[in-house]
PDB file with one MODEL, atoms N, CA, C and O in Angstrom:
MODEL        1
ATOM      1  N   UNK A   1     -37.386 222.088-120.905  1.00  0.00           N
ATOM      2  CA  UNK A   1     -36.028 222.247-119.111  1.00  0.00           C
ATOM      3  C   UNK A   1     -36.185 223.939-120.556  1.00  0.00           C
ATOM      4  O   UNK A   1     -36.812 224.033-121.611  1.00  0.00           O
ATOM      5  N   UNK A   2     -35.113 225.091-119.680  1.00  0.00           N
ATOM      6  CA  UNK A   2     -34.496 225.782-120.125  1.00  0.00           C
ATOM      7  C   UNK A   2     -33.183 226.210-120.048  1.00  0.00           C
ATOM      8  O   UNK A   2     -32.348 226.009-119.166  1.00  0.00           O
ATOM      9  N   UNK A   3     -33.104 226.879-121.177  1.00  0.00           N
ATOM     10  CA  UNK A   3     -32.266 227.085-121.928  1.00  0.00           C
ATOM     11  C   UNK A   3     -30.953 227.781-121.454  1.00  0.00           C
ATOM     12  O   UNK A   3     -31.076 228.344-120.367  1.00  0.00           O
ATOM     13  N   UNK A   4     -30.248 227.828-121.786  1.00  0.00           N
ATOM     14  CA  UNK A   4     -28.904 228.779-120.483  1.00  0.00           C
ATOM     15  C   UNK A   4     -28.211 229.147-121.943  1.00  0.00           C
ATOM     16  O   UNK A   4     -28.710 228.773-123.004  1.00  0.00           O
ATOM     17  N   UNK A   5     -27.001 229.925-121.859  1.00  0.00           N
ATOM     18  CA  UNK A   5     -26.087 229.706-122.893  1.00  0.00           C
ATOM     19  C   UNK A   5     -24.472 229.888-121.154  1.00  0.00           C
ATOM     20  O   UNK A   5     -24.659 230.423-120.061  1.00  0.00           O
ATOM     21  N   UNK A   6     -23.018 229.135-121.721  1.00  0.00           N
ATOM     22  CA  UNK A   6     -21.746 228.667-120.738  1.00  0.00           C
ATOM     23  C   UNK A   6     -21.115 229.018-121.422  1.00  0.00           C
ATOM     24  O   UNK A   6     -20.721 228.312-122.351  1.00  0.00           O
ATOM     25  N   UNK A   7     -20.795 230.106-121.276  1.00  0.00           N
ATOM     26  CA  UNK A   7     -18.812 229.854-122.205  1.00  0.00           C
ATOM     27  C   UNK A   7     -17.875 229.274-121.654  1.00  0.00           C
ATOM     28  O   UNK A   7     -17.256 229.639-120.655  1.00  0.00           O
ATOM     29  N   UNK A   8     -17.634 227.698-122.721  1.00  0.00           N
ATOM     30  CA  UNK A   8     -16.406 226.202-121.329  1.00  0.00           C
ATOM     31  C   UNK A   8     -15.118 227.313-122.109  1.00  0.00           C
ATOM     32  O   UNK A   8     -15.167 228.298-122.846  1.00  0.00           O
ATOM     33  N   UNK A   9     -14.074 226.543-121.492  1.00  0.00           N
ATOM     34  CA  UNK A   9     -13.049 226.467-121.707  1.00  0.00           C
ATOM     35  C   UNK A   9     -12.854 225.929-122.780  1.00  0.00           C
ATOM     36  O   UNK A   9     -13.777 225.122-122.889  1.00  0.00           O
ATOM     37  N   UNK A  10     -11.428 225.790-124.759  1.00  0.00           N
ATOM     38  CA  UNK A  10     -11.358 225.239-124.979  1.00  0.00           C
ATOM     39  C   UNK A  10     -11.363 223.422-124.483  1.00  0.00           C
ATOM     40  O   UNK A  10     -11.952 222.420-124.890  1.00  0.00           O
ATOM     41  N   UNK A  11     -10.567 223.657-123.626  1.00  0.00           N
ATOM     42  CA  UNK A  11     -10.194 222.280-122.770  1.00  0.00           C
ATOM     43  C   UNK A  11     -11.288 221.372-122.180  1.00  0.00           C
ATOM     44  O   UNK A  11     -11.418 220.148-122.142  1.00  0.00           O
ATOM     45  N   UNK A  12     -11.885 222.205-121.818  1.00  0.00           N
ATOM     46  CA  UNK A  12     -13.769 220.454-120.695  1.00  0.00           C
ATOM     47  C   UNK A  12     -13.894 220.690-121.916  1.00  0.00           C
ATOM     48  O   UNK A  12     -13.837 219.698-122.643  1.00  0.00           O
ATOM     49  N   UNK A  13     -14.096 221.999-122.556  1.00  0.00           N
ATOM     50  CA  UNK A  13     -14.895 221.281-124.136  1.00  0.00           C
ATOM     51  C   UNK A  13     -14.390 220.558-124.258  1.00  0.00           C
ATOM     52  O   UNK A  13     -14.576 219.762-123.338  1.00  0.00           O
ATOM     53  N   UNK A  14     -13.388 220.069-125.278  1.00  0.00           N
ATOM     54  CA  UNK A  14     -13.474 219.176-126.186  1.00  0.00           C
ATOM     55  C   UNK A  14     -13.335 217.531-125.021  1.00  0.00           C
ATOM     56  O   UNK A  14     -13.576 216.408-125.462  1.00  0.00           O
ATOM     57  N   UNK A  15     -12.914 217.803-123.582  1.00  0.00           N
ATOM     58  CA  UNK A  15     -13.758 216.435-122.875  1.00  0.00           C
ATOM     59  C   UNK A  15     -14.924 216.356-122.881  1.00  0.00           C
ATOM     60  O   UNK A  15     -15.212 215.531-122.014  1.00  0.00           O
ATOM     61  N   UNK A  16     -15.753 216.703-123.320  1.00  0.00           N
ATOM     62  CA  UNK A  16     -17.021 216.871-122.751  1.00  0.00           C
ATOM     63  C   UNK A  16     -17.728 216.667-124.307  1.00  0.00           C
ATOM     64  O   UNK A  16     -18.916 216.409-124.500  1.00  0.00           O
ATOM     65  N   UNK A  17     -17.195 216.760-124.840  1.00  0.00           N
ATOM     66  CA  UNK A  17     -17.562 216.051-126.187  1.00  0.00           C
ATOM     67  C   UNK A  17     -17.083 214.801-126.344  1.00  0.00           C
ATOM     68  O   UNK A  17     -17.724 213.828-126.742  1.00  0.00           O
ATOM     69  N   UNK A  18     -15.009 214.870-125.764  1.00  0.00           N
ATOM     70  CA  UNK A  18     -15.119 212.941-126.155  1.00  0.00           C
ATOM     71  C   UNK A  18     -15.405 212.555-125.367  1.00  0.00           C
ATOM     72  O   UNK A  18     -14.505 211.720-125.272  1.00  0.00           O
ATOM     73  N   UNK A  19     -16.640 212.221-123.636  1.00  0.00           N
ATOM     74  CA  UNK A  19     -17.762 212.324-123.328  1.00  0.00           C
ATOM     75  C   UNK A  19     -18.564 211.896-123.248  1.00  0.00           C
ATOM     76  O   UNK A  19     -19.079 211.261-122.328  1.00  0.00           O
ATOM     77  N   UNK A  20     -18.926 212.194-124.398  1.00  0.00           N
ATOM     78  CA  UNK A  20     -20.580 212.140-125.114  1.00  0.00           C
ATOM     79  C   UNK A  20     -20.615 211.731-126.101  1.00  0.00           C
ATOM     80  O   UNK A  20     -21.676 211.457-126.662  1.00  0.00           O
ATOM     81  N   UNK A  21     -19.314 211.540-126.682  1.00  0.00           N
ATOM     82  CA  UNK A  21     -19.195 210.588-127.297  1.00  0.00           C
ATOM     83  C   UNK A  21     -18.712 209.078-127.027  1.00  0.00           C
ATOM     84  O   UNK A  21     -18.133 208.336-127.820  1.00  0.00           O
ATOM     85  N   UNK A  22     -18.924 208.934-126.301  1.00  0.00           N
ATOM     86  CA  UNK A  22     -17.925 208.341-125.798  1.00  0.00           C
ATOM     87  C   UNK A  22     -19.582 207.069-124.598  1.00  0.00           C
ATOM     88  O   UNK A  22     -19.838 205.873-124.734  1.00  0.00           O
ATOM     89  N   UNK A  23     -20.327 208.254-123.494  1.00  0.00           N
ATOM     90  CA  UNK A  23     -21.385 207.226-123.685  1.00  0.00           C
ATOM     91  C   UNK A  23     -22.659 207.682-124.428  1.00  0.00           C
ATOM     92  O   UNK A  23     -23.763 207.744-123.888  1.00  0.00           O
ATOM     93  N   UNK A  24     -22.425 207.974-125.625  1.00  0.00           N
ATOM     94  CA  UNK A  24     -23.557 208.678-126.696  1.00  0.00           C
ATOM     95  C   UNK A  24     -24.367 208.674-125.622  1.00  0.00           C
ATOM     96  O   UNK A  24     -24.644 207.628-125.036  1.00  0.00           O
ATOM     97  N   UNK A  25     -24.932 210.125-125.175  1.00  0.00           N
ATOM     98  CA  UNK A  25     -25.065 210.629-124.831  1.00  0.00           C
ATOM     99  C   UNK A  25     -25.457 212.538-125.093  1.00  0.00           C
ATOM    100  O   UNK A  25     -24.607 213.427-125.143  1.00  0.00           O
ATOM    101  N   UNK A  26     -27.267 212.749-125.244  1.00  0.00           N
ATOM    102  CA  UNK A  26     -26.767 213.628-126.063  1.00  0.00           C
ATOM    103  C   UNK A  26     -26.162 215.137-125.105  1.00  0.00           C
ATOM    104  O   UNK A  26     -26.259 214.982-123.888  1.00  0.00           O
ATOM    105  N   UNK A  27     -25.609 216.429-125.534  1.00  0.00           N
ATOM    106  CA  UNK A  27     -24.903 216.895-125.306  1.00  0.00           C
ATOM    107  C   UNK A  27     -25.654 217.772-123.561  1.00  0.00           C
ATOM    108  O   UNK A  27     -24.939 217.899-122.567  1.00  0.00           O
ATOM    109  N   UNK A  28     -26.717 218.109-123.591  1.00  0.00           N
ATOM    110  CA  UNK A  28     -27.724 218.821-122.833  1.00  0.00           C
ATOM    111  C   UNK A  28     -27.582 218.217-121.354  1.00  0.00           C
ATOM    112  O   UNK A  28     -27.532 218.866-120.309  1.00  0.00           O
ATOM    113  N   UNK A  29     -27.522 216.598-121.532  1.00  0.00           N
ATOM    114  CA  UNK A  29     -28.208 215.834-120.232  1.00  0.00           C
ATOM    115  C   UNK A  29     -26.679 215.535-119.961  1.00  0.00           C
ATOM    116  O   UNK A  29     -26.304 215.973-118.874  1.00  0.00           O
ATOM    117  N   UNK A  30     -25.621 214.824-120.777  1.00  0.00           N
ATOM    118  CA  UNK A  30     -24.124 214.474-120.127  1.00  0.00           C
ATOM    119  C   UNK A  30     -24.121 216.216-118.956  1.00  0.00           C
ATOM    120  O   UNK A  30     -24.047 216.320-117.731  1.00  0.00           O
ATOM    121  N   UNK A  31     -24.239 217.330-120.074  1.00  0.00           N
ATOM    122  CA  UNK A  31     -23.823 218.310-118.756  1.00  0.00           C
ATOM    123  C   UNK A  31     -24.297 218.368-117.685  1.00  0.00           C
ATOM    124  O   UNK A  31     -23.653 218.328-116.636  1.00  0.00           O
ATOM    125  N   UNK A  32     -25.940 218.510-117.826  1.00  0.00           N
ATOM    126  CA  UNK A  32     -26.628 218.721-116.559  1.00  0.00           C
ATOM    127  C   UNK A  32     -26.629 216.872-115.135  1.00  0.00           C
ATOM    128  O   UNK A  32     -27.142 216.892-114.016  1.00  0.00           O
ATOM    129  N   UNK A  33     -26.040 215.854-115.658  1.00  0.00           N
ATOM    130  CA  UNK A  33     -26.007 215.167-115.053  1.00  0.00           C
ATOM    131  C   UNK A  33     -24.248 215.050-114.017  1.00  0.00           C
ATOM    132  O   UNK A  33     -23.966 214.583-112.914  1.00  0.00           O
ATOM    133  N   UNK A  34     -22.994 216.128-115.711  1.00  0.00           N
ATOM    134  CA  UNK A  34     -22.196 215.998-114.251  1.00  0.00           C
ATOM    135  C   UNK A  34     -21.765 217.598-113.761  1.00  0.00           C
ATOM    136  O   UNK A  34     -20.594 217.914-113.549  1.00  0.00           O
ATOM    137  N   UNK A  35     -22.955 218.570-113.617  1.00  0.00           N
ATOM    138  CA  UNK A  35     -22.872 219.258-113.257  1.00  0.00           C
ATOM    139  C   UNK A  35     -23.818 219.030-111.648  1.00  0.00           C
ATOM    140  O   UNK A  35     -23.598 219.686-110.630  1.00  0.00           O
ATOM    141  N   UNK A  36     -25.080 217.721-111.818  1.00  0.00           N
ATOM    142  CA  UNK A  36     -25.793 217.908-110.342  1.00  0.00           C
ATOM    143  C   UNK A  36     -25.082 216.510-109.818  1.00  0.00           C
ATOM    144  O   UNK A  36     -25.679 215.810-108.999  1.00  0.00           O
ATOM    145  N   UNK A  37     -23.972 216.188-110.249  1.00  0.00           N
ATOM    146  CA  UNK A  37     -23.534 215.675-109.592  1.00  0.00           C
ATOM    147  C   UNK A  37     -22.066 216.150-108.135  1.00  0.00           C
ATOM    148  O   UNK A  37     -21.605 215.746-107.068  1.00  0.00           O
ATOM    149  N   UNK A  38     -21.932 217.224-109.133  1.00  0.00           N
ATOM    150  CA  UNK A  38     -21.311 217.883-108.934  1.00  0.00           C
ATOM    151  C   UNK A  38     -21.462 218.441-107.783  1.00  0.00           C
ATOM    152  O   UNK A  38     -20.837 218.293-106.733  1.00  0.00           O
ATOM    153  N   UNK A  39     -22.731 219.388-108.180  1.00  0.00           N
ATOM    154  CA  UNK A  39     -22.813 220.407-107.106  1.00  0.00           C
ATOM    155  C   UNK A  39     -23.477 219.630-105.810  1.00  0.00           C
ATOM    156  O   UNK A  39     -23.541 220.289-104.773  1.00  0.00           O
ATOM    157  N   UNK A  40     -24.082 217.984-105.791  1.00  0.00           N
ATOM    158  CA  UNK A  40     -24.713 217.092-104.729  1.00  0.00           C
ATOM    159  C   UNK A  40     -23.388 217.318-103.992  1.00  0.00           C
ATOM    160  O   UNK A  40     -23.508 217.477-102.777  1.00  0.00           O
ATOM    161  N   UNK A  41     -22.082 217.365-104.520  1.00  0.00           N
ATOM    162  CA  UNK A  41     -20.660 216.285-103.520  1.00  0.00           C
ATOM    163  C   UNK A  41     -20.705 217.678-103.497  1.00  0.00           C
ATOM    164  O   UNK A  41     -20.442 217.957-102.327  1.00  0.00           O
ATOM    165  N   UNK A  42     -20.948 219.073-104.328  1.00  0.00           N
ATOM    166  CA  UNK A  42     -19.912 220.592-102.825  1.00  0.00           C
ATOM    167  C   UNK A  42     -21.145 220.559-101.851  1.00  0.00           C
ATOM    168  O   UNK A  42     -20.848 221.192-100.838  1.00  0.00           O
ATOM    169  N   UNK A  43     -22.876 219.872-101.763  1.00  0.00           N
ATOM    170  CA  UNK A  43     -23.528 221.045-100.474  1.00  0.00           C
ATOM    171  C   UNK A  43     -22.932 219.573 -99.481  1.00  0.00           C
ATOM    172  O   UNK A  43     -22.758 219.807 -98.285  1.00  0.00           O
ATOM    173  N   UNK A  44     -22.713 218.498 -99.849  1.00  0.00           N
ATOM    174  CA  UNK A  44     -23.020 217.676 -98.770  1.00  0.00           C
ATOM    175  C   UNK A  44     -21.301 217.984 -97.607  1.00  0.00           C
ATOM    176  O   UNK A  44     -21.018 217.629 -96.463  1.00  0.00           O
ATOM    177  N   UNK A  45     -20.565 218.771 -98.640  1.00  0.00           N
ATOM    178  CA  UNK A  45     -19.021 219.119 -97.967  1.00  0.00           C
ATOM    179  C   UNK A  45     -19.232 220.891 -97.487  1.00  0.00           C
ATOM    180  O   UNK A  45     -18.185 221.480 -97.220  1.00  0.00           O
ATOM    181  N   UNK A  46     -20.526 221.676 -97.389  1.00  0.00           N
ATOM    182  CA  UNK A  46     -20.256 222.898 -97.787  1.00  0.00           C
ATOM    183  C   UNK A  46     -20.124 222.926 -95.717  1.00  0.00           C
ATOM    184  O   UNK A  46     -20.726 223.800 -95.092  1.00  0.00           O
ATOM    185  N   UNK A  47     -19.365 221.969 -95.070  1.00  0.00           N
ATOM    186  CA  UNK A  47     -20.311 222.887 -93.851  1.00  0.00           C
ATOM    187  C   UNK A  47     -19.391 223.720 -93.063  1.00  0.00           C
ATOM    188  O   UNK A  47     -18.230 223.792 -93.463  1.00  0.00           O
ATOM    189  N   UNK A  48     -19.749 224.387 -91.958  1.00  0.00           N
ATOM    190  CA  UNK A  48     -19.248 225.451 -91.063  1.00  0.00           C
ATOM    191  C   UNK A  48     -17.740 225.178 -90.322  1.00  0.00           C
ATOM    192  O   UNK A  48     -17.391 224.696 -89.244  1.00  0.00           O
ATOM    193  N   UNK A  49     -17.121 225.691 -91.372  1.00  0.00           N
ATOM    194  CA  UNK A  49     -15.729 225.315 -90.612  1.00  0.00           C
ATOM    195  C   UNK A  49     -15.762 226.042 -88.855  1.00  0.00           C
ATOM    196  O   UNK A  49     -15.932 227.226 -88.563  1.00  0.00           O
ATOM    197  N   UNK A  50     -15.505 224.687 -87.773  1.00  0.00           N
ATOM    198  CA  UNK A  50     -15.685 225.741 -86.519  1.00  0.00           C
ATOM    199  C   UNK A  50     -14.103 226.665 -86.624  1.00  0.00           C
ATOM    200  O   UNK A  50     -12.977 226.608 -87.117  1.00  0.00           O
ATOM    201  N   UNK A  51     -14.932 227.448 -85.825  1.00  0.00           N
ATOM    202  CA  UNK A  51     -13.644 228.408 -85.320  1.00  0.00           C
ATOM    203  C   UNK A  51     -12.239 227.837 -85.036  1.00  0.00           C
ATOM    204  O   UNK A  51     -12.126 226.672 -84.655  1.00  0.00           O
ATOM    205  N   UNK A  52     -11.199 228.611 -85.208  1.00  0.00           N
ATOM    206  CA  UNK A  52     -10.032 228.256 -85.617  1.00  0.00           C
ATOM    207  C   UNK A  52      -9.494 229.073 -83.936  1.00  0.00           C
ATOM    208  O   UNK A  52      -9.536 230.239 -83.545  1.00  0.00           O
ATOM    209  N   UNK A  53      -8.832 227.286 -83.053  1.00  0.00           N
ATOM    210  CA  UNK A  53      -8.405 228.441 -81.617  1.00  0.00           C
ATOM    211  C   UNK A  53      -6.900 228.316 -81.531  1.00  0.00           C
ATOM    212  O   UNK A  53      -6.060 227.511 -81.934  1.00  0.00           O
ATOM    213  N   UNK A  54      -6.903 229.442 -80.840  1.00  0.00           N
ATOM    214  CA  UNK A  54      -5.152 229.678 -81.482  1.00  0.00           C
ATOM    215  C   UNK A  54      -5.018 229.911 -79.681  1.00  0.00           C
ATOM    216  O   UNK A  54      -5.676 230.602 -78.904  1.00  0.00           O
ATOM    217  N   UNK A  55      -3.795 228.939 -79.472  1.00  0.00           N
ATOM    218  CA  UNK A  55      -3.839 229.434 -78.013  1.00  0.00           C
ATOM    219  C   UNK A  55      -2.395 229.635 -77.826  1.00  0.00           C
ATOM    220  O   UNK A  55      -1.596 228.903 -78.410  1.00  0.00           O
ATOM    221  N   UNK A  56      -1.868 230.944 -76.751  1.00  0.00           N
ATOM    222  CA  UNK A  56      -1.065 230.833 -76.887  1.00  0.00           C
ATOM    223  C   UNK A  56       0.200 231.888 -75.734  1.00  0.00           C
ATOM    224  O   UNK A  56       0.197 233.119 -75.753  1.00  0.00           O
ATOM    225  N   UNK A  57       0.995 231.195 -74.992  1.00  0.00           N
ATOM    226  CA  UNK A  57       1.681 232.015 -73.789  1.00  0.00           C
ATOM    227  C   UNK A  57       3.090 232.751 -74.507  1.00  0.00           C
ATOM    228  O   UNK A  57       3.578 233.046 -75.598  1.00  0.00           O
ATOM    229  N   UNK A  58       3.383 232.812 -72.779  1.00  0.00           N
ATOM    230  CA  UNK A  58       3.982 233.726 -73.714  1.00  0.00           C
ATOM    231  C   UNK A  58       5.556 232.746 -72.762  1.00  0.00           C
ATOM    232  O   UNK A  58       5.743 232.575 -71.557  1.00  0.00           O
ATOM    233  N   UNK A  59       6.423 232.294 -74.022  1.00  0.00           N
ATOM    234  CA  UNK A  59       7.473 232.153 -73.975  1.00  0.00           C
ATOM    235  C   UNK A  59       8.656 232.247 -73.660  1.00  0.00           C
ATOM    236  O   UNK A  59       9.321 231.211 -73.640  1.00  0.00           O
ATOM    237  N   UNK A  60       9.338 233.642 -73.283  1.00  0.00           N
ATOM    238  CA  UNK A  60      10.413 234.719 -73.527  1.00  0.00           C
ATOM    239  C   UNK A  60      11.910 234.171 -73.791  1.00  0.00           C
ATOM    240  O   UNK A  60      11.924 232.978 -74.094  1.00  0.00           O
ATOM    241  N   UNK A  61      13.024 234.726 -73.743  1.00  0.00           N
ATOM    242  CA  UNK A  61      13.738 234.208 -73.680  1.00  0.00           C
ATOM    243  C   UNK A  61      14.608 232.445 -73.630  1.00  0.00           C
ATOM    244  O   UNK A  61      14.594 231.571 -72.764  1.00  0.00           O
ATOM    245  N   UNK A  62      15.176 232.513 -74.768  1.00  0.00           N
ATOM    246  CA  UNK A  62      15.481 230.587 -73.996  1.00  0.00           C
ATOM    247  C   UNK A  62      17.187 230.868 -73.951  1.00  0.00           C
ATOM    248  O   UNK A  62      18.207 230.321 -73.531  1.00  0.00           O
ATOM    249  N   UNK A  63      16.806 231.979 -74.609  1.00  0.00           N
ATOM    250  CA  UNK A  63      18.785 232.372 -75.507  1.00  0.00           C
ATOM    251  C   UNK A  63      19.319 233.012 -75.585  1.00  0.00           C
ATOM    252  O   UNK A  63      19.177 233.646 -76.631  1.00  0.00           O
ATOM    253  N   UNK A  64      20.621 233.583 -74.461  1.00  0.00           N
ATOM    254  CA  UNK A  64      20.734 234.919 -75.091  1.00  0.00           C
ATOM    255  C   UNK A  64      21.608 235.668 -75.995  1.00  0.00           C
ATOM    256  O   UNK A  64      22.373 236.226 -75.207  1.00  0.00           O
ATOM    257  N   UNK A  65      21.992 236.053 -77.306  1.00  0.00           N
ATOM    258  CA  UNK A  65      21.736 235.700 -78.282  1.00  0.00           C
ATOM    259  C   UNK A  65      23.614 237.408 -77.920  1.00  0.00           C
ATOM    260  O   UNK A  65      24.379 237.968 -78.706  1.00  0.00           O
ATOM    261  N   UNK A  66      23.521 237.440 -77.153  1.00  0.00           N
ATOM    262  CA  UNK A  66      24.644 237.556 -77.078  1.00  0.00           C
ATOM    263  C   UNK A  66      25.936 236.837 -76.776  1.00  0.00           C
ATOM    264  O   UNK A  66      27.047 236.888 -77.303  1.00  0.00           O
ATOM    265  N   UNK A  67      25.637 236.420 -76.163  1.00  0.00           N
ATOM    266  CA  UNK A  67      25.877 234.620 -75.548  1.00  0.00           C
ATOM    267  C   UNK A  67      26.834 233.478 -77.290  1.00  0.00           C
ATOM    268  O   UNK A  67      26.151 232.561 -77.747  1.00  0.00           O
ATOM    269  N   UNK A  68      27.702 233.642 -77.692  1.00  0.00           N
ATOM    270  CA  UNK A  68      28.200 232.896 -78.449  1.00  0.00           C
ATOM    271  C   UNK A  68      28.319 231.441 -78.073  1.00  0.00           C
ATOM    272  O   UNK A  68      27.909 230.407 -78.601  1.00  0.00           O
ATOM    273  N   UNK A  69      29.159 231.755 -76.760  1.00  0.00           N
ATOM    274  CA  UNK A  69      28.665 229.866 -76.774  1.00  0.00           C
ATOM    275  C   UNK A  69      27.179 229.178 -76.191  1.00  0.00           C
ATOM    276  O   UNK A  69      26.404 228.270 -76.491  1.00  0.00           O
ATOM    277  N   UNK A  70      27.277 229.846 -75.547  1.00  0.00           N
ATOM    278  CA  UNK A  70      24.844 229.615 -75.712  1.00  0.00           C
ATOM    279  C   UNK A  70      25.361 229.493 -77.166  1.00  0.00           C
ATOM    280  O   UNK A  70      26.445 228.971 -77.425  1.00  0.00           O
ATOM    281  N   UNK A  71      24.493 230.024 -78.137  1.00  0.00           N
ATOM    282  CA  UNK A  71      23.458 230.745 -78.927  1.00  0.00           C
ATOM    283  C   UNK A  71      24.670 229.422 -80.003  1.00  0.00           C
ATOM    284  O   UNK A  71      23.936 228.836 -80.799  1.00  0.00           O
ATOM    285  N   UNK A  72      26.168 228.926 -80.142  1.00  0.00           N
ATOM    286  CA  UNK A  72      26.037 227.803 -80.956  1.00  0.00           C
ATOM    287  C   UNK A  72      26.322 226.592 -80.079  1.00  0.00           C
ATOM    288  O   UNK A  72      27.047 225.834 -80.723  1.00  0.00           O
ATOM    289  N   UNK A  73      26.150 226.281 -79.316  1.00  0.00           N
ATOM    290  CA  UNK A  73      25.517 224.978 -78.877  1.00  0.00           C
ATOM    291  C   UNK A  73      24.378 224.523 -78.924  1.00  0.00           C
ATOM    292  O   UNK A  73      24.177 223.328 -79.141  1.00  0.00           O
ATOM    293  N   UNK A  74      22.755 225.996 -78.594  1.00  0.00           N
ATOM    294  CA  UNK A  74      22.842 225.842 -78.922  1.00  0.00           C
ATOM    295  C   UNK A  74      21.772 225.217 -80.236  1.00  0.00           C
ATOM    296  O   UNK A  74      20.669 224.681 -80.349  1.00  0.00           O
ATOM    297  N   UNK A  75      22.788 225.638 -81.004  1.00  0.00           N
ATOM    298  CA  UNK A  75      22.612 225.572 -82.930  1.00  0.00           C
ATOM    299  C   UNK A  75      22.743 224.344 -82.819  1.00  0.00           C
ATOM    300  O   UNK A  75      21.715 223.705 -83.042  1.00  0.00           O
ATOM    301  N   UNK A  76      24.337 223.331 -82.346  1.00  0.00           N
ATOM    302  CA  UNK A  76      24.794 222.376 -82.807  1.00  0.00           C
ATOM    303  C   UNK A  76      23.550 221.496 -82.137  1.00  0.00           C
ATOM    304  O   UNK A  76      22.806 220.789 -82.817  1.00  0.00           O
ATOM    305  N   UNK A  77      23.430 221.670 -80.529  1.00  0.00           N
ATOM    306  CA  UNK A  77      21.941 220.594 -80.868  1.00  0.00           C
ATOM    307  C   UNK A  77      20.814 220.522 -81.166  1.00  0.00           C
ATOM    308  O   UNK A  77      19.855 219.833 -80.817  1.00  0.00           O
ATOM    309  N   UNK A  78      20.980 221.247 -81.808  1.00  0.00           N
ATOM    310  CA  UNK A  78      19.622 221.358 -82.952  1.00  0.00           C
ATOM    311  C   UNK A  78      19.535 220.494 -84.560  1.00  0.00           C
ATOM    312  O   UNK A  78      18.549 220.635 -85.284  1.00  0.00           O
TER     313      UNK A  78
ENDMDL
END
């Protein structure tokens, strides 16, 4: 099996060592299994998202902002 060096955060390393102790597996076997599972999960969900369709239409003004009474009424209704 090829060897490599990976820099891990201290918290991740601690979690891995606790899990290694709990499962009584060699460290490299545990890391290999966890990475293989994570990669398999992400590959199954790597679907290409469909392009977003944005529908727009002209709405025009609904309230004359200069008309204080109409503005107040619209705010009261909201």
